[in-house]
Each structure stands twice: as structure tokens, then as C-alpha cells.
C-alpha positions in Angstrom: 2.7 -11.5 -13.2 5.0 -10.0 -15.8 8.2 -8.2 -14.7 9.8 -5.4 -16.5 13.0 -3.4 -15.8 12.5 0.3 -15.1 15.0 3.0 -14.4 14.5 4.8 -11.1 16.4 7.5 -9.4 19.0 6.7 -6.8 17.1 9.1 -4.4 13.8 7.1 -4.8 15.6 3.8 -4.3 17.3 5.1 -1.2 14.0 6.4 0.3 12.3 3.1 -0.6 15.2 1.2 1.1 14.7 3.1 4.3 10.9 2.6 4.4 11.3 -1.1 3.3 13.5 -1.8 6.3 11.1 -0.1 8.7 8.1 -2.0 7.3 9.9 -5.4 6.7 9.4 -5.2 2.9 11.8 -5.6 0.0 12.6 -2.5 -2.0 10.4 -3.6 -4.9 7.5 -4.4 -2.6 7.9 -0.9 -1.0 7.7 0.8 -4.3 4.7 -1.4 -5.3 3.0 -0.3 -2.1 3.6 3.4 -2.8 2.3 2.9 -6.4 -0.9 1.2 -5.1 -1.6 3.9 -2.6 -0.8 6.6 -5.1 -3.1 5.1 -7.7 -6.0 4.8 -5.2 -5.4 8.4 -4.1 -5.4 9.7 -7.7 -8.7 7.8 -8.4 -10.2 9.1 -5.2 -8.9 12.6 -4.6 -11.2 13.4 -1.7 -10.2 10.3 0.2 -7.6 10.8 3.0 -4.7 8.5 3.3 -5.9 7.2 6.7 -9.2 6.0 5.1 -7.3 4.4 2.2 -5.1 2.6 4.6 -8.1 1.5 6.8 -10.0 0.2 3.7 -6.9 -1.8 2.5 -6.5 -3.3 6.0 -10.2 -4.2 6.1 -10.0 -5.9 2.8 -7.0 -7.9 3.9 -8.7 -8.9 7.1 -11.8 -10.0 5.2 -9.7 -12.0 2.8 -8.1 -13.7 5.8 -11.6 -14.6 7.1 -11.3 -12.2 10.1 -14.9 -11.0 9.9 -17.4 -10.0 12.6 -20.9 -8.7 12.4 -21.3 -4.9 13.0 -24.0 -4.0 15.5 -25.5 -0.5 15.3 -26.1 1.5 18.4 
């Protein structure tokens, strides 16, 4: 993965720092998280945030092998 230096506002970095501490992420990882969510939201404007979050969580669980069969009814 290539790294590049970018200029970000102090206000954004301060906000990212607050959220990063709450969610046990680094500041760069927090910003990457926001970018990922924002990109998905722009590509899927009718999809609510909660659904995006649930889909990402489900993908992570599947990648970790935490799967179970869904039974209808």
C-alpha cells in the first residue's frame, strides 16, 4: 500500500483524534474509516449508515469464518 502525505485541517485532525481514542484506532485509521464509509455512502445514496455498518460488520465476520446458516420462518 502506497503512502502519501496530505494536508488536513487542524479541526479535522482534532475530531479524528477524539473519535480515534473512543474507538481504539490511530488517527490515520480513523480518517481511513471515515473515507471508507463516505465512499460507500456516495456510491449508494439510498443506503442508511446503519445498513452500511451492518454490511461491513457482516463481511468482517464472514472473513473471520464466523458463519451460520440462515433459517427462514
